[in-house]
N, CA, C, O and the ligand as a Tripos MOL2 file, in Angstrom:
@<TRIPOS>MOLECULE
protein
  229   227    58     0     0
PROTEIN
NO_CHARGES

@<TRIPOS>ATOM
      1 N          94.8520  123.3530   91.3570 N.3       1 MET1
      2 CA         93.7050  122.9620   92.1020 C.3       1 MET1
      3 C          93.4690  123.9690   93.2500 C.2       1 MET1
      4 O          94.3940  124.1650   94.0390 O.2       1 MET1
      5 N          92.3700  124.5810   93.3900 N.am      2 THR2
      6 CA         92.0820  125.5710   94.3940 C.3       2 THR2
      7 C          91.3430  124.9510   95.5670 C.2       2 THR2
      8 O          90.4830  124.0950   95.3600 O.2       2 THR2
      9 N          91.6390  125.3430   96.7460 N.am      3 ALA3
     10 CA         90.9010  124.8300   97.9610 C.3       3 ALA3
     11 C          89.8220  125.8150   98.4010 C.2       3 ALA3
     12 O          90.0310  126.7790   99.1370 O.2       3 ALA3
     13 N          88.6670  125.4780   97.8830 N.am      4 THR4
     14 CA         87.3570  126.2540   98.2540 C.3       4 THR4
     15 C          86.7510  125.6720   99.4660 C.2       4 THR4
     16 O          86.9350  124.4990   99.7920 O.2       4 THR4
     17 N          85.9840  126.5530  100.1670 N.am      5 ALA5
     18 CA         85.3840  126.2050  101.3920 C.3       5 ALA5
     19 C          84.2980  125.1290  101.2960 C.2       5 ALA5
     20 O          84.2370  124.2360  102.1410 O.2       5 ALA5
     21 N          83.4300  125.2110  100.2570 N.am      6 THR6
     22 CA         82.3380  124.2270  100.1810 C.3       6 THR6
     23 C          82.2960  123.6320   98.7860 C.2       6 THR6
     24 O          82.7950  124.1720   97.7990 O.2       6 THR6
     25 N          81.6340  122.4340   98.7950 N.am      7 LEU7
     26 CA         81.4540  121.8150   97.5620 C.3       7 LEU7
     27 C          80.2470  122.3780   96.8000 C.2       7 LEU7
     28 O          79.2890  122.8430   97.4160 O.2       7 LEU7
     29 N          80.2900  122.3390   95.4990 N.am      8 THR8
     30 CA         79.1640  122.7880   94.7370 C.3       8 THR8
     31 C          78.7340  121.6450   93.7940 C.2       8 THR8
     32 O          79.4300  120.6430   93.6380 O.2       8 THR8
     33 N          77.6070  121.8340   93.2000 N.am      9 ARG9
     34 CA         77.0830  120.8420   92.2760 C.3       9 ARG9
     35 C          78.0700  120.6270   91.0690 C.2       9 ARG9
     36 O          78.0140  119.6250   90.3560 O.2       9 ARG9
     37 N          78.9290  121.5900   90.9050 N.am     10 LEU10
     38 CA         79.9260  121.3890   89.7370 C.3      10 LEU10
     39 C          81.0890  120.5040   90.0650 C.2      10 LEU10
     40 O          81.8000  120.0200   89.1840 O.2      10 LEU10
     41 N          81.2950  120.2770   91.4970 N.am     11 ASP11
     42 CA         82.3770  119.4320   91.8870 C.3      11 ASP11
     43 C          82.0310  117.9650   91.5940 C.2      11 ASP11
     44 O          80.9180  117.5100   91.8590 O.2      11 ASP11
     45 N          82.9940  117.2500   91.0510 N.am     12 ARG12
     46 CA         82.7070  115.8940   90.6740 C.3      12 ARG12
     47 C          83.6670  114.8950   91.3460 C.2      12 ARG12
     48 O          84.8220  115.2330   91.6030 O.2      12 ARG12
     49 N          83.2000  113.6710   91.6310 N.am     13 CYS13
     50 CA         83.9240  112.6940   92.1340 C.3      13 CYS13
     51 C          85.2140  112.3140   91.3290 C.2      13 CYS13
     52 O          85.1210  112.0820   90.1240 O.2      13 CYS13
     53 N          86.3960  112.2470   91.9700 N.am     14 ASP14
     54 CA         87.5890  111.9660   91.2170 C.3      14 ASP14
     55 C          87.6420  110.5400   90.7410 C.2      14 ASP14
     56 O          88.5180  110.1970   89.9470 O.2      14 ASP14
     57 N          86.8240  109.7740   91.1490 N.am     15 ARG15
     58 CA         86.8130  108.3310   90.7860 C.3      15 ARG15
     59 C          85.7950  108.0150   89.6410 C.2      15 ARG15
     60 O          86.0740  107.2030   88.7600 O.2      15 ARG15
     61 N          84.6450  108.6640   89.6840 N.am     16 CYS16
     62 CA         83.5790  108.2680   88.7850 C.3      16 CYS16
     63 C          82.8040  109.3360   88.1050 C.2      16 CYS16
     64 O          81.9920  109.0920   87.2130 O.2      16 CYS16
     65 N          83.0970  110.6190   88.5830 N.am     17 SER17
     66 CA         82.5710  111.7770   87.9000 C.3      17 SER17
     67 C          81.0500  112.0260   88.3740 C.2      17 SER17
     68 O          80.3430  112.8460   87.7880 O.2      17 SER17
     69 N          80.6260  111.3300   89.3830 N.am     18 ALA18
     70 CA         79.3160  111.6430   89.9430 C.3      18 ALA18
     71 C          79.4380  112.8890   90.8150 C.2      18 ALA18
     72 O          80.5660  113.2820   91.1100 O.2      18 ALA18
     73 N          78.3780  113.5250   91.2400 N.am     19 ALA19
     74 CA         78.4430  114.6590   92.0400 C.3      19 ALA19
     75 C          79.0810  114.3940   93.3480 C.2      19 ALA19
     76 O          78.7120  113.4730   94.0770 O.2      19 ALA19
     77 N          80.1150  115.2730   93.6600 N.am     20 ALA20
     78 CA         80.9690  115.1020   94.8060 C.3      20 ALA20
     79 C          80.1630  115.3960   96.0910 C.2      20 ALA20
     80 O          79.3830  116.3480   96.1290 O.2      20 ALA20
     81 N          80.3530  114.5910   97.1190 N.am     21 GLN21
     82 CA         79.6930  114.8590   98.4140 C.3      21 GLN21
     83 C          80.6690  114.8890   99.6060 C.2      21 GLN21
     84 O          80.3130  115.2040  100.7420 O.2      21 GLN21
     85 N          81.9090  114.5440   99.2710 N.am     22 LEU22
     86 CA         82.9040  114.5470  100.3460 C.3      22 LEU22
     87 C          84.2040  115.1080   99.7070 C.2      22 LEU22
     88 O          84.6160  114.7480   98.6040 O.2      22 LEU22
     89 N          84.8460  116.0780  100.5500 N.am     23 ARG23
     90 CA         86.1630  116.5610  100.1810 C.3      23 ARG23
     91 C          87.1710  115.9490  101.1770 C.2      23 ARG23
     92 O          86.9040  115.9400  102.3790 O.2      23 ARG23
     93 N          88.3200  115.4390  100.7010 N.am     24 ALA24
     94 CA         89.3210  115.0330  101.5260 C.3      24 ALA24
     95 C          90.6280  115.8120  101.2640 C.2      24 ALA24
     96 O          91.1640  115.7960  100.1560 O.2      24 ALA24
     97 N          91.1190  116.4840  102.3050 N.am     25 LEU25
     98 CA         92.4180  117.2080  102.2160 C.3      25 LEU25
     99 C          93.4370  116.2560  102.7540 C.2      25 LEU25
    100 O          93.3690  115.7860  103.8900 O.2      25 LEU25
    101 N          94.3880  115.9890  101.8900 N.am     26 LEU26
    102 CA         95.4920  115.0580  102.3000 C.3      26 LEU26
    103 C          96.5940  115.6940  103.0390 C.2      26 LEU26
    104 O          96.9190  116.8490  102.7650 O.2      26 LEU26
    105 N          97.1640  115.0510  103.9170 N.am     27 PRO27
    106 CA         98.3960  115.5780  104.6250 C.3      27 PRO27
    107 C          99.4410  116.1550  103.6570 C.2      27 PRO27
    108 O         100.1360  117.1160  103.9910 O.2      27 PRO27
    109 N          99.5400  115.6100  102.5500 N.am     28 SER28
    110 CA        100.4800  116.1030  101.4850 C.3      28 SER28
    111 C         100.0680  117.4370  100.7770 C.2      28 SER28
    112 O         100.8160  118.0350  100.0040 O.2      28 SER28
    113 N          98.7980  117.8500  101.1160 N.am     29 GLY29
    114 CA         98.3690  119.0230  100.5310 C.3      29 GLY29
    115 C          97.4600  118.8950   99.3970 C.2      29 GLY29
    116 O          96.8960  119.8780   98.9150 O.2      29 GLY29
    117 N          97.2850  117.5630   98.9050 N.am     30 GLY30
    118 CA         96.3730  117.2600   97.8420 C.3      30 GLY30
    119 C          94.9410  117.2560   98.3200 C.2      30 GLY30
    120 O          94.5990  117.2340   99.5030 O.2      30 GLY30
    121 N          94.1570  117.2780   97.2920 N.am     31 GLU31
    122 CA         92.6770  117.2500   97.5880 C.3      31 GLU31
    123 C          91.9660  116.2770   96.7060 C.2      31 GLU31
    124 O          92.2030  116.2260   95.4990 O.2      31 GLU31
    125 N          91.0770  115.4860   97.3110 N.am     32 LEU32
    126 CA         90.3000  114.5270   96.5450 C.3      32 LEU32
    127 C          88.7700  114.7390   96.7630 C.2      32 LEU32
    128 O          88.3420  115.0850   97.8640 O.2      32 LEU32
    129 N          88.0400  114.5470   95.8010 N.am     33 LEU33
    130 CA         86.5760  114.6580   95.9690 C.3      33 LEU33
    131 C          85.8910  113.2340   95.6990 C.2      33 LEU33
    132 O          86.2660  112.4500   94.8270 O.2      33 LEU33
    133 N          84.9510  113.0500   96.4830 N.am     34 PHE34
    134 CA         84.2410  111.7170   96.3370 C.3      34 PHE34
    135 C          82.8060  111.8600   96.2330 C.2      34 PHE34
    136 O          82.2550  112.7730   96.8470 O.2      34 PHE34
    137 N          82.1160  111.0200   95.4900 N.am     35 CYS35
    138 CA         80.6680  110.8860   95.5950 C.3      35 CYS35
    139 C          80.2870  110.1120   96.7960 C.2      35 CYS35
    140 O          81.1760  109.6580   97.5150 O.2      35 CYS35
    141 N          79.0130  109.9210   97.0770 N.am     36 GLY36
    142 CA         78.6010  109.2370   98.2530 C.3      36 GLY36
    143 C          79.1410  107.7280   98.2270 C.2      36 GLY36
    144 O          79.6430  107.2220   99.2300 O.2      36 GLY36
    145 N          79.0130  107.0890   97.0920 N.am     37 HIS37
    146 CA         79.4980  105.7560   96.9780 C.3      37 HIS37
    147 C          80.9780  105.5640   97.2570 C.2      37 HIS37
    148 O          81.3760  104.6660   98.0000 O.2      37 HIS37
    149 N          81.7850  106.4210   96.6510 N.am     38 HIS38
    150 CA         83.2080  106.3550   96.8620 C.3      38 HIS38
    151 C          83.6670  106.9410   98.1570 C.2      38 HIS38
    152 O          84.7520  106.5990   98.6260 O.2      38 HIS38
    153 N          82.9080  107.7930   98.7490 N.am     39 ALA39
    154 CA         83.1490  108.3440  100.1780 C.3      39 ALA39
    155 C          83.1490  107.2010  101.0920 C.2      39 ALA39
    156 O          84.0860  106.9910  101.8620 O.2      39 ALA39
    157 N          81.9700  106.3620  101.0070 N.am     40 ARG40
    158 CA         81.7600  105.2100  101.9290 C.3      40 ARG40
    159 C          82.9190  104.2310  101.7150 C.2      40 ARG40
    160 O          83.4040  103.6430  102.6820 O.2      40 ARG40
    161 N          83.3750  104.0420  100.4630 N.am     41 ARG41
    162 CA         84.4750  103.0960  100.1450 C.3      41 ARG41
    163 C          85.7680  103.5050  100.7500 C.2      41 ARG41
    164 O          86.5110  102.6620  101.2520 O.2      41 ARG41
    165 N          86.0740  104.8230  100.7190 N.am     42 HIS42
    166 CA         87.4490  105.2920  100.9860 C.3      42 HIS42
    167 C          87.6190  106.0440  102.2770 C.2      42 HIS42
    168 O          88.7550  106.4130  102.5750 O.2      42 HIS42
    169 N          86.5430  106.3270  103.1240 N.am     43 THR43
    170 CA         86.5920  107.0580  104.2610 C.3      43 THR43
    171 C          87.5720  106.4780  105.2670 C.2      43 THR43
    172 O          88.4520  107.1870  105.7560 O.2      43 THR43
    173 N          87.4280  105.1730  105.5870 N.am     44 ALA44
    174 CA         88.2780  104.6000  106.5600 C.3      44 ALA44
    175 C          89.7770  104.6950  106.2550 C.2      44 ALA44
    176 O          90.5950  104.9310  107.1450 O.2      44 ALA44
    177 N          90.1150  104.5050  104.9760 N.am     45 ARG45
    178 CA         91.4550  104.6090  104.5370 C.3      45 ARG45
    179 C          91.9990  106.1230  104.5750 C.2      45 ARG45
    180 O          93.1550  106.3900  104.9030 O.2      45 ARG45
    181 N          91.1250  107.0030  104.2360 N.am     46 LEU46
    182 CA         91.4860  108.4450  104.2560 C.3      46 LEU46
    183 C          91.7960  108.8670  105.7760 C.2      46 LEU46
    184 O          92.7470  109.5990  106.0480 O.2      46 LEU46
    185 N          90.9470  108.3670  106.7150 N.am     47 ARG47
    186 CA         91.1490  108.7110  108.0680 C.3      47 ARG47
    187 C          92.4930  108.0970  108.5170 C.2      47 ARG47
    188 O          93.2300  108.7040  109.2950 O.2      47 ARG47
    189 N          92.7940  106.9030  108.0230 N.am     48 GLN48
    190 CA         94.0330  106.2030  108.4770 C.3      48 GLN48
    191 C          95.2560  107.0150  108.0630 C.2      48 GLN48
    192 O          96.2490  107.0220  108.7910 O.2      48 GLN48
    193 N          95.2190  107.6900  106.9340 N.am     49 ILE49
    194 CA         96.3810  108.4590  106.4860 C.3      49 ILE49
    195 C          96.3610  109.9170  106.9200 C.2      49 ILE49
    196 O          97.2450  110.6910  106.5520 O.2      49 ILE49
    197 N          95.2930  110.3150  107.7490 N.am     50 GLY50
    198 CA         95.3270  111.5940  108.3340 C.3      50 GLY50
    199 C          94.6230  112.6400  107.4510 C.2      50 GLY50
    200 O          94.8190  113.8420  107.6260 O.2      50 GLY50
    201 N          93.8710  112.2060  106.5810 N.am     51 ALA51
    202 CA         93.1140  113.2680  105.6850 C.3      51 ALA51
    203 C          92.0440  113.9340  106.5390 C.2      51 ALA51
    204 O          91.3940  113.3650  107.4160 O.2      51 ALA51
    205 N          91.9380  115.2490  106.1640 N.am     52 ALA52
    206 CA         90.7600  116.0380  106.7490 C.3      52 ALA52
    207 C          89.5890  115.8480  105.9090 C.2      52 ALA52
    208 O          89.6850  116.1580  104.7210 O.2      52 ALA52
    209 N          88.4380  115.3580  106.3850 N.am     53 LEU53
    210 CA         87.3220  115.1180  105.5930 C.3      53 LEU53
    211 C          86.2970  116.1760  105.9090 C.2      53 LEU53
    212 O          86.0500  116.5160  107.0660 O.2      53 LEU53
    213 N          85.6420  116.7430  104.7320 N.am     54 SER54
    214 CA         84.5310  117.6230  104.9460 C.3      54 SER54
    215 C          83.5380  117.2900  103.9070 C.2      54 SER54
    216 O          83.8300  117.0200  102.7420 O.2      54 SER54
    217 N          82.2710  117.3280  104.4300 N.am     55 SER55
    218 CA         81.1620  117.1000  103.4320 C.3      55 SER55
    219 C          80.5390  118.3390  102.8570 C.2      55 SER55
    220 O          80.6510  119.4030  103.4680 O.2      55 SER55
    221 N          79.9080  118.2680  101.7510 N.am     56 GLY56
    222 CA         79.4290  119.3900  101.0430 C.3      56 GLY56
    223 C          78.0080  119.7620  101.5650 C.2      56 GLY56
    224 O          77.6040  119.1570  102.5580 O.2      56 GLY56
    225 N          77.2260  120.6910  100.9900 N.am     57 PRO57
    226 CA         75.9850  121.0380  101.3670 C.3      57 PRO57
    227 C          74.9300  120.0080  101.2290 C.2      57 PRO57
    228 O          73.7710  120.2630  101.5570 O.2      57 PRO57
    229 ZN         82.4050  108.1490   92.7040 Zn       58 ZN58
@<TRIPOS>BOND
     1     1     2 1
     2     2     3 1
     3     3     4 2
     4     3     5 am
     5     5     6 1
     6     6     7 1
     7     7     8 2
     8     7     9 am
     9     9    10 1
    10    10    11 1
    11    11    12 2
    12    11    13 am
    13    13    14 1
    14    14    15 1
    15    15    16 2
    16    15    17 am
    17    17    18 1
    18    18    19 1
    19    19    20 2
    20    19    21 am
    21    21    22 1
    22    22    23 1
    23    23    24 2
    24    23    25 am
    25    25    26 1
    26    26    27 1
    27    27    28 2
    28    27    29 am
    29    29    30 1
    30    30    31 1
    31    31    32 2
    32    31    33 am
    33    33    34 1
    34    34    35 1
    35    35    36 2
    36    35    37 am
    37    37    38 1
    38    38    39 1
    39    39    40 2
    40    39    41 am
    41    41    42 1
    42    42    43 1
    43    43    44 2
    44    43    45 am
    45    45    46 1
    46    46    47 1
    47    47    48 2
    48    47    49 am
    49    49    50 1
    50    50    51 1
    51    51    52 2
    52    51    53 am
    53    53    54 1
    54    54    55 1
    55    55    56 2
    56    55    57 am
    57    57    58 1
    58    58    59 1
    59    59    60 2
    60    59    61 am
    61    61    62 1
    62    62    63 1
    63    63    64 2
    64    63    65 am
    65    65    66 1
    66    66    67 1
    67    67    68 2
    68    67    69 am
    69    69    70 1
    70    70    71 1
    71    71    72 2
    72    71    73 am
    73    73    74 1
    74    74    75 1
    75    75    76 2
    76    75    77 am
    77    77    78 1
    78    78    79 1
    79    79    80 2
    80    79    81 am
    81    81    82 1
    82    82    83 1
    83    83    84 2
    84    83    85 am
    85    85    86 1
    86    86    87 1
    87    87    88 2
    88    87    89 am
    89    89    90 1
    90    90    91 1
    91    91    92 2
    92    91    93 am
    93    93    94 1
    94    94    95 1
    95    95    96 2
    96    95    97 am
    97    97    98 1
    98    98    99 1
    99    99   100 2
   100    99   101 am
   101   101   102 1
   102   102   103 1
   103   103   104 2
   104   103   105 am
   105   105   106 1
   106   106   107 1
   107   107   108 2
   108   107   109 am
   109   109   110 1
   110   110   111 1
   111   111   112 2
   112   111   113 am
   113   113   114 1
   114   114   115 1
   115   115   116 2
   116   115   117 am
   117   117   118 1
   118   118   119 1
   119   119   120 2
   120   119   121 am
   121   121   122 1
   122   122   123 1
   123   123   124 2
   124   123   125 am
   125   125   126 1
   126   126   127 1
   127   127   128 2
   128   127   129 am
   129   129   130 1
   130   130   131 1
   131   131   132 2
   132   131   133 am
   133   133   134 1
   134   134   135 1
   135   135   136 2
   136   135   137 am
   137   137   138 1
   138   138   139 1
   139   139   140 2
   140   139   141 am
   141   141   142 1
   142   142   143 1
   143   143   144 2
   144   143   145 am
   145   145   146 1
   146   146   147 1
   147   147   148 2
   148   147   149 am
   149   149   150 1
   150   150   151 1
   151   151   152 2
   152   151   153 am
   153   153   154 1
   154   154   155 1
   155   155   156 2
   156   155   157 am
   157   157   158 1
   158   158   159 1
   159   159   160 2
   160   159   161 am
   161   161   162 1
   162   162   163 1
   163   163   164 2
   164   163   165 am
   165   165   166 1
   166   166   167 1
   167   167   168 2
   168   167   169 am
   169   169   170 1
   170   170   171 1
   171   171   172 2
   172   171   173 am
   173   173   174 1
   174   174   175 1
   175   175   176 2
   176   175   177 am
   177   177   178 1
   178   178   179 1
   179   179   180 2
   180   179   181 am
   181   181   182 1
   182   182   183 1
   183   183   184 2
   184   183   185 am
   185   185   186 1
   186   186   187 1
   187   187   188 2
   188   187   189 am
   189   189   190 1
   190   190   191 1
   191   191   192 2
   192   191   193 am
   193   193   194 1
   194   194   195 1
   195   195   196 2
   196   195   197 am
   197   197   198 1
   198   198   199 1
   199   199   200 2
   200   199   201 am
   201   201   202 1
   202   202   203 1
   203   203   204 2
   204   203   205 am
   205   205   206 1
   206   206   207 1
   207   207   208 2
   208   207   209 am
   209   209   210 1
   210   210   211 1
   211   211   212 2
   212   211   213 am
   213   213   214 1
   214   214   215 1
   215   215   216 2
   216   215   217 am
   217   217   218 1
   218   218   219 1
   219   219   220 2
   220   219   221 am
   221   221   222 1
   222   222   223 1
   223   223   224 2
   224   223   225 am
   225   225   226 1
   226   226   227 1
   227   227   228 2
@<TRIPOS>SUBSTRUCTURE
     1 MET1         2 RESIDUE 1 A MET
     2 THR2         6 RESIDUE 1 A THR
     3 ALA3        10 RESIDUE 1 A ALA
     4 THR4        14 RESIDUE 1 A THR
     5 ALA5        18 RESIDUE 1 A ALA
     6 THR6        22 RESIDUE 1 A THR
     7 LEU7        26 RESIDUE 1 A LEU
     8 THR8        30 RESIDUE 1 A THR
     9 ARG9        34 RESIDUE 1 A ARG
    10 LEU10       38 RESIDUE 1 A LEU
    11 ASP11       42 RESIDUE 1 A ASP
    12 ARG12       46 RESIDUE 1 A ARG
    13 CYS13       50 RESIDUE 1 A CYS
    14 ASP14       54 RESIDUE 1 A ASP
    15 ARG15       58 RESIDUE 1 A ARG
    16 CYS16       62 RESIDUE 1 A CYS
    17 SER17       66 RESIDUE 1 A SER
    18 ALA18       70 RESIDUE 1 A ALA
    19 ALA19       74 RESIDUE 1 A ALA
    20 ALA20       78 RESIDUE 1 A ALA
    21 GLN21       82 RESIDUE 1 A GLN
    22 LEU22       86 RESIDUE 1 A LEU
    23 ARG23       90 RESIDUE 1 A ARG
    24 ALA24       94 RESIDUE 1 A ALA
    25 LEU25       98 RESIDUE 1 A LEU
    26 LEU26      102 RESIDUE 1 A LEU
    27 PRO27      106 RESIDUE 1 A PRO
    28 SER28      110 RESIDUE 1 A SER
    29 GLY29      114 RESIDUE 1 A GLY
    30 GLY30      118 RESIDUE 1 A GLY
    31 GLU31      122 RESIDUE 1 A GLU
    32 LEU32      126 RESIDUE 1 A LEU
    33 LEU33      130 RESIDUE 1 A LEU
    34 PHE34      134 RESIDUE 1 A PHE
    35 CYS35      138 RESIDUE 1 A CYS
    36 GLY36      142 RESIDUE 1 A GLY
    37 HIS37      146 RESIDUE 1 A HIS
    38 HIS38      150 RESIDUE 1 A HIS
    39 ALA39      154 RESIDUE 1 A ALA
    40 ARG40      158 RESIDUE 1 A ARG
    41 ARG41      162 RESIDUE 1 A ARG
    42 HIS42      166 RESIDUE 1 A HIS
    43 THR43      170 RESIDUE 1 A THR
    44 ALA44      174 RESIDUE 1 A ALA
    45 ARG45      178 RESIDUE 1 A ARG
    46 LEU46      182 RESIDUE 1 A LEU
    47 ARG47      186 RESIDUE 1 A ARG
    48 GLN48      190 RESIDUE 1 A GLN
    49 ILE49      194 RESIDUE 1 A ILE
    50 GLY50      198 RESIDUE 1 A GLY
    51 ALA51      202 RESIDUE 1 A ALA
    52 ALA52      206 RESIDUE 1 A ALA
    53 LEU53      210 RESIDUE 1 A LEU
    54 SER54      214 RESIDUE 1 A SER
    55 SER55      218 RESIDUE 1 A SER
    56 GLY56      222 RESIDUE 1 A GLY
    57 PRO57      226 RESIDUE 1 A PRO
    58 ZN58       229 GROUP 0 **** ****
């Protein structure tokens, strides 16, 4: 998995394969992508564990 600066339309939500709108970089070094729906669902939890969140274009 490569860490690119911005999301593109080719990036897909890790949960449902919709277009990704939020990237979460985990303290462990992992990376998750979320669509708008799943971003809203998981943002609070991701902040709790110290993930760095960045949204796409
Ligand atoms: Zn999703």
